[in-house]
N, CA, C, O and CB atoms as a CASP TS submission, in Angstrom:
PFRMAT TS
TARGET T0000
AUTHOR 0000-0000-0000
METHOD Language model
MODEL 1
PARENT N/A
ATOM      1  N   UNK     1      33.520 -17.853  16.546  1.00  0.00           N
ATOM      2  CA  UNK     1      32.276 -18.994  16.441  1.00  0.00           C
ATOM      3  C   UNK     1      32.224 -18.885  18.113  1.00  0.00           C
ATOM      4  O   UNK     1      33.014 -18.544  18.994  1.00  0.00           O
ATOM      5  CB  UNK     1      32.702 -20.917  15.590  1.00  0.00           C
ATOM      6  N   UNK     2      30.482 -19.495  18.030  1.00  0.00           N
ATOM      7  CA  UNK     2      29.571 -19.225  19.251  1.00  0.00           C
ATOM      8  C   UNK     2      29.405 -20.557  19.497  1.00  0.00           C
ATOM      9  O   UNK     2      29.242 -21.209  18.466  1.00  0.00           O
ATOM     10  CB  UNK     2      28.157 -18.363  19.077  1.00  0.00           C
ATOM     11  N   UNK     3      29.384 -21.423  20.903  1.00  0.00           N
ATOM     12  CA  UNK     3      29.538 -22.664  21.333  1.00  0.00           C
ATOM     13  C   UNK     3      27.845 -22.483  21.768  1.00  0.00           C
ATOM     14  O   UNK     3      27.333 -21.672  22.540  1.00  0.00           O
ATOM     15  CB  UNK     3      30.901 -23.004  22.552  1.00  0.00           C
ATOM     16  N   UNK     4      27.286 -23.454  21.038  1.00  0.00           N
ATOM     17  CA  UNK     4      26.088 -23.986  21.273  1.00  0.00           C
ATOM     18  C   UNK     4      25.598 -25.022  22.108  1.00  0.00           C
ATOM     19  O   UNK     4      26.299 -26.015  21.913  1.00  0.00           O
ATOM     20  CB  UNK     4      25.790 -24.243  20.384  1.00  0.00           C
ATOM     21  N   UNK     5      24.750 -25.239  22.916  1.00  0.00           N
ATOM     22  CA  UNK     5      25.165 -27.075  23.973  1.00  0.00           C
ATOM     23  C   UNK     5      23.524 -27.200  23.271  1.00  0.00           C
ATOM     24  O   UNK     5      23.141 -26.030  23.268  1.00  0.00           O
ATOM     25  CB  UNK     5      25.462 -27.210  26.739  1.00  0.00           C
ATOM     26  N   UNK     6      22.317 -28.136  22.642  1.00  0.00           N
ATOM     27  CA  UNK     6      20.734 -28.355  22.539  1.00  0.00           C
ATOM     28  C   UNK     6      21.289 -29.707  23.403  1.00  0.00           C
ATOM     29  O   UNK     6      22.348 -30.331  23.326  1.00  0.00           O
ATOM     30  CB  UNK     6      19.726 -28.513  20.695  1.00  0.00           C
ATOM     31  N   UNK     7      20.575 -29.805  23.914  1.00  0.00           N
ATOM     32  CA  UNK     7      19.544 -31.351  24.617  1.00  0.00           C
ATOM     33  C   UNK     7      18.612 -31.953  24.376  1.00  0.00           C
ATOM     34  O   UNK     7      17.706 -31.515  25.086  1.00  0.00           O
ATOM     35  CB  UNK     7      18.999 -31.376  25.625  1.00  0.00           C
ATOM     36  N   UNK     8      18.245 -32.800  23.719  1.00  0.00           N
ATOM     37  CA  UNK     8      17.422 -33.121  23.031  1.00  0.00           C
ATOM     38  C   UNK     8      17.197 -34.695  23.439  1.00  0.00           C
ATOM     39  O   UNK     8      18.225 -35.359  23.577  1.00  0.00           O
ATOM     40  CB  UNK     8      17.783 -32.737  21.707  1.00  0.00           C
ATOM     41  N   UNK     9      15.790 -35.419  23.665  1.00  0.00           N
ATOM     42  CA  UNK     9      16.091 -36.959  23.631  1.00  0.00           C
ATOM     43  C   UNK     9      15.111 -37.268  21.878  1.00  0.00           C
ATOM     44  O   UNK     9      15.206 -36.332  21.085  1.00  0.00           O
ATOM     45  CB  UNK     9      15.226 -37.994  25.494  1.00  0.00           C
ATOM     46  N   UNK    10      14.508 -38.158  21.544  1.00  0.00           N
ATOM     47  CA  UNK    10      14.459 -38.605  20.449  1.00  0.00           C
ATOM     48  C   UNK    10      13.289 -38.262  20.044  1.00  0.00           C
ATOM     49  O   UNK    10      12.979 -38.685  18.930  1.00  0.00           O
ATOM     50  CB  UNK    10      14.740 -39.779  20.361  1.00  0.00           C
ATOM     51  N   UNK    11      12.498 -37.595  20.625  1.00  0.00           N
ATOM     52  CA  UNK    11      11.021 -37.104  20.196  1.00  0.00           C
ATOM     53  C   UNK    11      11.319 -35.730  19.874  1.00  0.00           C
ATOM     54  O   UNK    11      10.606 -35.231  19.003  1.00  0.00           O
ATOM     55  CB  UNK    11       9.769 -37.216  21.395  1.00  0.00           C
ATOM     56  N   UNK    12      12.238 -34.995  20.398  1.00  0.00           N
ATOM     57  CA  UNK    12      12.384 -33.886  20.150  1.00  0.00           C
ATOM     58  C   UNK    12      13.613 -33.306  18.864  1.00  0.00           C
ATOM     59  O   UNK    12      13.768 -32.210  18.326  1.00  0.00           O
ATOM     60  CB  UNK    12      12.549 -33.503  21.449  1.00  0.00           C
ATOM     61  N   UNK    13      14.537 -35.009  18.687  1.00  0.00           N
ATOM     62  CA  UNK    13      15.469 -34.131  18.229  1.00  0.00           C
ATOM     63  C   UNK    13      15.997 -33.603  16.628  1.00  0.00           C
ATOM     64  O   UNK    13      16.964 -32.981  16.190  1.00  0.00           O
ATOM     65  CB  UNK    13      16.393 -34.646  18.819  1.00  0.00           C
ATOM     66  N   UNK    14      14.061 -34.603  15.731  1.00  0.00           N
ATOM     67  CA  UNK    14      13.582 -32.954  14.784  1.00  0.00           C
ATOM     68  C   UNK    14      14.189 -31.774  14.931  1.00  0.00           C
ATOM     69  O   UNK    14      15.157 -31.187  14.447  1.00  0.00           O
ATOM     70  CB  UNK    14      12.189 -32.360  15.078  1.00  0.00           C
ATOM     71  N   UNK    15      13.352 -31.583  15.739  1.00  0.00           N
ATOM     72  CA  UNK    15      13.379 -29.738  16.434  1.00  0.00           C
ATOM     73  C   UNK    15      14.464 -29.211  16.357  1.00  0.00           C
ATOM     74  O   UNK    15      14.642 -28.160  15.741  1.00  0.00           O
ATOM     75  CB  UNK    15      13.105 -29.415  18.029  1.00  0.00           C
ATOM     76  N   UNK    16      15.546 -29.966  17.079  1.00  0.00           N
ATOM     77  CA  UNK    16      16.613 -29.516  17.611  1.00  0.00           C
ATOM     78  C   UNK    16      17.900 -29.672  16.042  1.00  0.00           C
ATOM     79  O   UNK    16      18.943 -29.019  16.062  1.00  0.00           O
ATOM     80  CB  UNK    16      16.887 -30.552  19.194  1.00  0.00           C
ATOM     81  N   UNK    17      17.696 -30.215  15.348  1.00  0.00           N
ATOM     82  CA  UNK    17      18.240 -30.036  14.025  1.00  0.00           C
ATOM     83  C   UNK    17      17.415 -29.147  13.545  1.00  0.00           C
ATOM     84  O   UNK    17      18.339 -28.400  13.224  1.00  0.00           O
ATOM     85  CB  UNK    17      18.361 -31.203  13.165  1.00  0.00           C
ATOM     86  N   UNK    18      16.495 -28.571  13.215  1.00  0.00           N
ATOM     87  CA  UNK    18      15.981 -27.344  12.103  1.00  0.00           C
ATOM     88  C   UNK    18      17.076 -25.797  12.997  1.00  0.00           C
ATOM     89  O   UNK    18      17.738 -24.912  12.455  1.00  0.00           O
ATOM     90  CB  UNK    18      13.455 -27.040  12.235  1.00  0.00           C
ATOM     91  N   UNK    19      16.715 -26.194  15.101  1.00  0.00           N
ATOM     92  CA  UNK    19      16.956 -25.324  14.766  1.00  0.00           C
ATOM     93  C   UNK    19      18.655 -25.107  15.403  1.00  0.00           C
ATOM     94  O   UNK    19      19.128 -24.183  16.064  1.00  0.00           O
ATOM     95  CB  UNK    19      15.810 -24.525  15.063  1.00  0.00           C
ATOM     96  N   UNK    20      19.112 -26.026  15.027  1.00  0.00           N
ATOM     97  CA  UNK    20      20.613 -26.040  14.511  1.00  0.00           C
ATOM     98  C   UNK    20      21.141 -25.815  13.367  1.00  0.00           C
ATOM     99  O   UNK    20      22.220 -25.221  13.354  1.00  0.00           O
ATOM    100  CB  UNK    20      21.104 -27.012  14.634  1.00  0.00           C
ATOM    101  N   UNK    21      20.435 -26.286  11.927  1.00  0.00           N
ATOM    102  CA  UNK    21      20.143 -25.560  10.747  1.00  0.00           C
ATOM    103  C   UNK    21      20.293 -24.175  10.596  1.00  0.00           C
ATOM    104  O   UNK    21      21.069 -23.499   9.921  1.00  0.00           O
ATOM    105  CB  UNK    21      19.008 -25.767  10.458  1.00  0.00           C
ATOM    106  N   UNK    22      19.032 -23.788  11.668  1.00  0.00           N
ATOM    107  CA  UNK    22      18.842 -22.513  10.928  1.00  0.00           C
ATOM    108  C   UNK    22      19.483 -21.395  11.465  1.00  0.00           C
ATOM    109  O   UNK    22      19.276 -20.259  11.039  1.00  0.00           O
ATOM    110  CB  UNK    22      17.506 -22.177  10.817  1.00  0.00           C
ATOM    111  N   UNK    23      20.454 -21.727  12.620  1.00  0.00           N
ATOM    112  CA  UNK    23      21.862 -21.078  13.701  1.00  0.00           C
ATOM    113  C   UNK    23      22.540 -21.098  12.593  1.00  0.00           C
ATOM    114  O   UNK    23      22.604 -20.037  11.971  1.00  0.00           O
ATOM    115  CB  UNK    23      22.703 -22.035  15.186  1.00  0.00           C
ATOM    116  N   UNK    24      23.150 -22.167  12.107  1.00  0.00           N
ATOM    117  CA  UNK    24      24.129 -21.719  11.176  1.00  0.00           C
ATOM    118  C   UNK    24      23.708 -21.012   9.770  1.00  0.00           C
ATOM    119  O   UNK    24      24.260 -20.061   9.216  1.00  0.00           O
ATOM    120  CB  UNK    24      24.897 -22.878  10.894  1.00  0.00           C
ATOM    121  N   UNK    25      22.906 -21.537   9.478  1.00  0.00           N
ATOM    122  CA  UNK    25      22.394 -20.484   8.109  1.00  0.00           C
ATOM    123  C   UNK    25      22.039 -18.824   8.153  1.00  0.00           C
ATOM    124  O   UNK    25      21.535 -18.059   7.331  1.00  0.00           O
ATOM    125  CB  UNK    25      20.945 -21.079   7.585  1.00  0.00           C
ATOM    126  N   UNK    26      22.429 -18.699   9.191  1.00  0.00           N
ATOM    127  CA  UNK    26      21.515 -17.484   9.910  1.00  0.00           C
ATOM    128  C   UNK    26      22.912 -16.372  10.228  1.00  0.00           C
ATOM    129  O   UNK    26      23.041 -15.153  10.112  1.00  0.00           O
ATOM    130  CB  UNK    26      20.482 -18.151  11.728  1.00  0.00           C
ATOM    131  N   UNK    27      23.563 -17.155  10.545  1.00  0.00           N
ATOM    132  CA  UNK    27      24.866 -16.217  11.691  1.00  0.00           C
ATOM    133  C   UNK    27      25.368 -15.614  10.479  1.00  0.00           C
ATOM    134  O   UNK    27      25.662 -16.111   9.392  1.00  0.00           O
ATOM    135  CB  UNK    27      26.400 -17.266  12.814  1.00  0.00           C
ATOM    136  N   UNK    28      25.405 -14.187  11.000  1.00  0.00           N
ATOM    137  CA  UNK    28      26.599 -13.605  10.477  1.00  0.00           C
ATOM    138  C   UNK    28      28.085 -13.838  10.412  1.00  0.00           C
ATOM    139  O   UNK    28      28.619 -13.484  11.463  1.00  0.00           O
ATOM    140  CB  UNK    28      26.568 -12.740  10.882  1.00  0.00           C
ATOM    141  N   UNK    29      28.813 -14.254   9.644  1.00  0.00           N
ATOM    142  CA  UNK    29      30.135 -14.185  10.638  1.00  0.00           C
ATOM    143  C   UNK    29      31.148 -13.463  10.587  1.00  0.00           C
ATOM    144  O   UNK    29      32.343 -13.645  10.818  1.00  0.00           O
ATOM    145  CB  UNK    29      30.759 -15.161  10.714  1.00  0.00           C
ATOM    146  N   UNK    30      30.183 -12.131  10.067  1.00  0.00           N
ATOM    147  CA  UNK    30      31.248 -10.648  10.098  1.00  0.00           C
ATOM    148  C   UNK    30      31.354 -10.257  11.803  1.00  0.00           C
ATOM    149  O   UNK    30      32.347  -9.704  12.275  1.00  0.00           O
ATOM    150  CB  UNK    30      30.329  -8.961   9.043  1.00  0.00           C
ATOM    151  N   UNK    31      30.773 -10.445  12.196  1.00  0.00           N
ATOM    152  CA  UNK    31      30.270  -9.985  14.017  1.00  0.00           C
ATOM    153  C   UNK    31      30.596 -10.717  15.277  1.00  0.00           C
ATOM    154  O   UNK    31      29.931 -11.720  15.536  1.00  0.00           O
ATOM    155  CB  UNK    31      28.693 -10.041  14.243  1.00  0.00           C
ATOM    156  N   UNK    32      31.170 -10.485  15.769  1.00  0.00           N
ATOM    157  CA  UNK    32      31.175 -11.404  17.028  1.00  0.00           C
ATOM    158  C   UNK    32      30.134 -10.613  18.196  1.00  0.00           C
ATOM    159  O   UNK    32      29.452  -9.618  17.947  1.00  0.00           O
ATOM    160  CB  UNK    32      32.947 -11.587  17.666  1.00  0.00           C
ATOM    161  N   UNK    33      30.198 -11.235  19.347  1.00  0.00           N
ATOM    162  CA  UNK    33      29.258 -11.785  20.147  1.00  0.00           C
ATOM    163  C   UNK    33      28.897 -10.129  20.660  1.00  0.00           C
ATOM    164  O   UNK    33      27.728  -9.761  20.778  1.00  0.00           O
ATOM    165  CB  UNK    33      29.856 -13.105  21.346  1.00  0.00           C
ATOM    166  N   UNK    34      30.054  -9.224  20.934  1.00  0.00           N
ATOM    167  CA  UNK    34      30.099  -7.769  21.681  1.00  0.00           C
ATOM    168  C   UNK    34      28.754  -7.252  20.255  1.00  0.00           C
ATOM    169  O   UNK    34      27.647  -6.761  20.474  1.00  0.00           O
ATOM    170  CB  UNK    34      32.286  -6.673  21.722  1.00  0.00           C
ATOM    171  N   UNK    35      29.239  -7.515  19.162  1.00  0.00           N
ATOM    172  CA  UNK    35      28.247  -6.666  17.636  1.00  0.00           C
ATOM    173  C   UNK    35      26.741  -7.161  18.498  1.00  0.00           C
ATOM    174  O   UNK    35      26.060  -6.240  18.950  1.00  0.00           O
ATOM    175  CB  UNK    35      28.511  -7.752  15.273  1.00  0.00           C
ATOM    176  N   UNK    36      26.290  -8.495  18.692  1.00  0.00           N
ATOM    177  CA  UNK    36      24.998  -8.883  18.579  1.00  0.00           C
ATOM    178  C   UNK    36      24.705  -8.325  19.320  1.00  0.00           C
ATOM    179  O   UNK    36      23.796  -7.524  19.098  1.00  0.00           O
ATOM    180  CB  UNK    36      24.552  -9.982  18.600  1.00  0.00           C
ATOM    181  N   UNK    37      25.364  -8.415  20.810  1.00  0.00           N
ATOM    182  CA  UNK    37      24.698  -8.306  22.087  1.00  0.00           C
ATOM    183  C   UNK    37      24.110  -6.801  22.255  1.00  0.00           C
ATOM    184  O   UNK    37      23.117  -6.327  22.807  1.00  0.00           O
ATOM    185  CB  UNK    37      25.748  -8.685  23.269  1.00  0.00           C
ATOM    186  N   UNK    38      25.417  -6.174  21.364  1.00  0.00           N
ATOM    187  CA  UNK    38      25.169  -3.931  21.664  1.00  0.00           C
ATOM    188  C   UNK    38      23.723  -3.778  20.733  1.00  0.00           C
ATOM    189  O   UNK    38      23.222  -2.659  20.626  1.00  0.00           O
ATOM    190  CB  UNK    38      27.053  -2.352  20.471  1.00  0.00           C
ATOM    191  N   UNK    39      23.260  -4.640  20.250  1.00  0.00           N
ATOM    192  CA  UNK    39      22.461  -4.676  18.944  1.00  0.00           C
ATOM    193  C   UNK    39      20.916  -4.520  19.967  1.00  0.00           C
ATOM    194  O   UNK    39      20.044  -3.696  19.693  1.00  0.00           O
ATOM    195  CB  UNK    39      22.746  -6.432  17.755  1.00  0.00           C
ATOM    196  N   UNK    40      20.830  -5.505  21.173  1.00  0.00           N
ATOM    197  CA  UNK    40      19.381  -5.890  21.622  1.00  0.00           C
ATOM    198  C   UNK    40      19.573  -4.619  22.460  1.00  0.00           C
ATOM    199  O   UNK    40      18.489  -4.077  22.676  1.00  0.00           O
ATOM    200  CB  UNK    40      18.975  -7.554  22.454  1.00  0.00           C
ATOM    201  N   UNK    41      20.841  -3.844  23.109  1.00  0.00           N
ATOM    202  CA  UNK    41      21.118  -3.365  24.347  1.00  0.00           C
ATOM    203  C   UNK    41      20.569  -1.941  23.723  1.00  0.00           C
ATOM    204  O   UNK    41      19.835  -1.145  24.308  1.00  0.00           O
ATOM    205  CB  UNK    41      22.775  -3.566  25.005  1.00  0.00           C
ATOM    206  N   UNK    42      20.966  -1.849  22.736  1.00  0.00           N
ATOM    207  CA  UNK    42      21.072  -0.150  22.498  1.00  0.00           C
ATOM    208  C   UNK    42      19.593   0.055  21.414  1.00  0.00           C
ATOM    209  O   UNK    42      19.405   1.240  21.137  1.00  0.00           O
ATOM    210  CB  UNK    42      22.977   0.432  21.471  1.00  0.00           C
ATOM    211  N   UNK    43      18.670  -0.823  20.859  1.00  0.00           N
ATOM    212  CA  UNK    43      17.709  -1.130  20.041  1.00  0.00           C
ATOM    213  C   UNK    43      16.721   0.265  21.312  1.00  0.00           C
ATOM    214  O   UNK    43      16.922   0.516  22.501  1.00  0.00           O
ATOM    215  CB  UNK    43      17.260  -3.241  19.848  1.00  0.00           C
ATOM    216  N   UNK    44      15.789   0.799  20.398  1.00  0.00           N
ATOM    217  CA  UNK    44      14.764   1.373  21.447  1.00  0.00           C
ATOM    218  C   UNK    44      13.785   0.582  21.905  1.00  0.00           C
ATOM    219  O   UNK    44      13.290  -0.131  21.032  1.00  0.00           O
ATOM    220  CB  UNK    44      14.074   2.451  20.995  1.00  0.00           C
ATOM    221  N   UNK    45      13.455   0.497  22.705  1.00  0.00           N
ATOM    222  CA  UNK    45      12.045  -0.081  23.319  1.00  0.00           C
ATOM    223  C   UNK    45      11.042  -0.287  22.691  1.00  0.00           C
ATOM    224  O   UNK    45      10.664   0.840  22.370  1.00  0.00           O
ATOM    225  CB  UNK    45      11.502   0.578  24.177  1.00  0.00           C
ATOM    226  N   UNK    46      10.273  -1.084  22.254  1.00  0.00           N
ATOM    227  CA  UNK    46       9.272  -1.178  21.790  1.00  0.00           C
ATOM    228  C   UNK    46       7.775  -0.823  21.884  1.00  0.00           C
ATOM    229  O   UNK    46       7.353  -0.840  23.040  1.00  0.00           O
ATOM    230  CB  UNK    46       9.423  -1.883  21.765  1.00  0.00           C
ATOM    231  N   UNK    47       6.845  -0.494  20.899  1.00  0.00           N
ATOM    232  CA  UNK    47       5.858   1.081  21.748  1.00  0.00           C
ATOM    233  C   UNK    47       4.744  -0.093  22.017  1.00  0.00           C
ATOM    234  O   UNK    47       4.462  -0.997  21.230  1.00  0.00           O
ATOM    235  CB  UNK    47       5.072   3.006  20.388  1.00  0.00           C
ATOM    236  N   UNK    48       4.193   0.128  23.282  1.00  0.00           N
ATOM    237  CA  UNK    48       2.823  -0.245  23.533  1.00  0.00           C
ATOM    238  C   UNK    48       1.831   0.268  23.395  1.00  0.00           C
ATOM    239  O   UNK    48       0.788  -0.308  23.707  1.00  0.00           O
ATOM    240  CB  UNK    48       2.626  -0.480  24.377  1.00  0.00           C
TER
END
């Protein structure tokens, strides 16, 4: 489980809710933080 904290006032609450919903729907529960972070560190750099 990953702990994510969002802080928003009433003007940004709907955007924070969309972000939280997206994170929940797209999180692969079979991976842990190490698996996710290693995929970013081992990926080749983007072409220029």
